[in-house]
C-alpha positions in Angstrom: -0.3 -0.1 0.4 1.3 3.2 -1.0 1.5 6.3 2.2 -1.2 8.2 -0.3 -3.3 5.1 0.5 -2.3 4.4 4.9 -5.5 4.3 7.2 -5.2 5.4 10.2 -6.5 2.1 12.7 -9.8 3.8 13.6 -13.2 3.2 13.6 -15.5 5.4 12.5 -18.4 6.3 14.7 -21.5 4.9 13.0 -23.3 2.6 14.5 -25.1 -0.9 12.5 -28.3 1.1 12.5 -27.4 4.1 11.7 -29.8 5.4 8.4 -28.4 5.8 5.2 -28.1 8.9 4.5 -31.1 10.2 1.5 -29.9 11.8 -1.9 -26.5 10.7 -1.2 -24.3 8.5 -4.2 -21.0 6.2 -3.4 -19.7 4.0 -5.5 -16.8 1.4 -3.2 -14.1 0.3 -4.9 -12.3 -2.8 -4.9 -9.4 -4.4 -6.6 -8.1 -2.2 -9.4 -4.6 0.6 -9.1 -4.7 4.4 -8.2 -4.7 4.7 -12.3 -7.6 2.9 -12.7 -9.8 5.0 -9.9 -9.1 7.6 -11.2 -9.9 6.7 -14.9 -13.5 5.5 -13.1 -13.9 8.7 -11.8 -13.8 10.9 -14.7 -15.7 8.7 -16.7 -19.0 8.7 -13.5 -18.6 12.3 -12.9 -18.2 12.4 -17.2 -22.0 10.1 -16.9 -24.4 13.5 -15.9 -24.4 17.3 -13.9 -25.9 14.9 -11.3 -23.0 12.2 -10.9 -20.4 15.6 -10.3 -21.2 14.9 -5.8 -20.3 10.7 -5.8 -19.0 9.7 -3.3 -16.0 7.0 -3.9 -13.7 5.1 -2.1 -11.6 2.6 -2.1 -11.0 -1.0 -0.1 -8.5 -0.8 2.3 -7.8 -3.3 4.9 -9.5 -1.5 8.0 -12.4 -1.7 5.8 -13.2 -4.9 4.2 -14.8 -5.8 7.3 -17.5 -3.5 7.7 -20.4 -3.7 6.6 -21.6 -2.1 3.5 -24.2 0.7 6.1 -21.2 1.5 7.8 -19.3 1.8 4.9 -21.9 4.2 3.0 -22.6 6.3 6.2 -18.2 7.4 7.4 -18.0 7.5 3.4 -20.9 10.2 3.5 -19.6 11.5 6.9 -16.0 12.4 4.7 -17.6 13.7 2.0 -19.7 16.3 3.4 -17.1 16.8 5.4 -14.2 17.9 1.7 -17.2 19.2 0.7 -17.2 21.8 3.3 -13.8 22.6 3.6 -13.5 22.7 -0.4 -16.3 26.1 -0.1 -14.5 27.2 2.5 -11.4 27.2 0.5 -13.5 29.4 -2.8 -15.5 32.2 -0.5 -12.1 32.3 1.4 -11.0 35.4 0.9 -7.0 35.9 -1.0 -5.8 37.8 1.9 -2.1 39.6 0.4 0.6 40.3 2.5 2.0 44.1 3.1 5.3 44.7 4.2 
């Protein structure tokens, strides 16, 4: 496993009874290379505008034994946090350093 795909040992907080998110699309990939995964993501997002917000995950040593619902719940939480971070970056005013 390369440096980019290292997983922390922590388990996600989603319990077995967690309800799955509505209006959330996710694709979980297993057994493919990073290059193939990027090609899949690009192809899926090109299908239609509604697919642009699809979340993607690759199985790891950490999540391979999780129930699917738990993986989807964790993926949803991570996807939401990444979208919030990206939005904050887009709306952050540029700070010019003056000296």
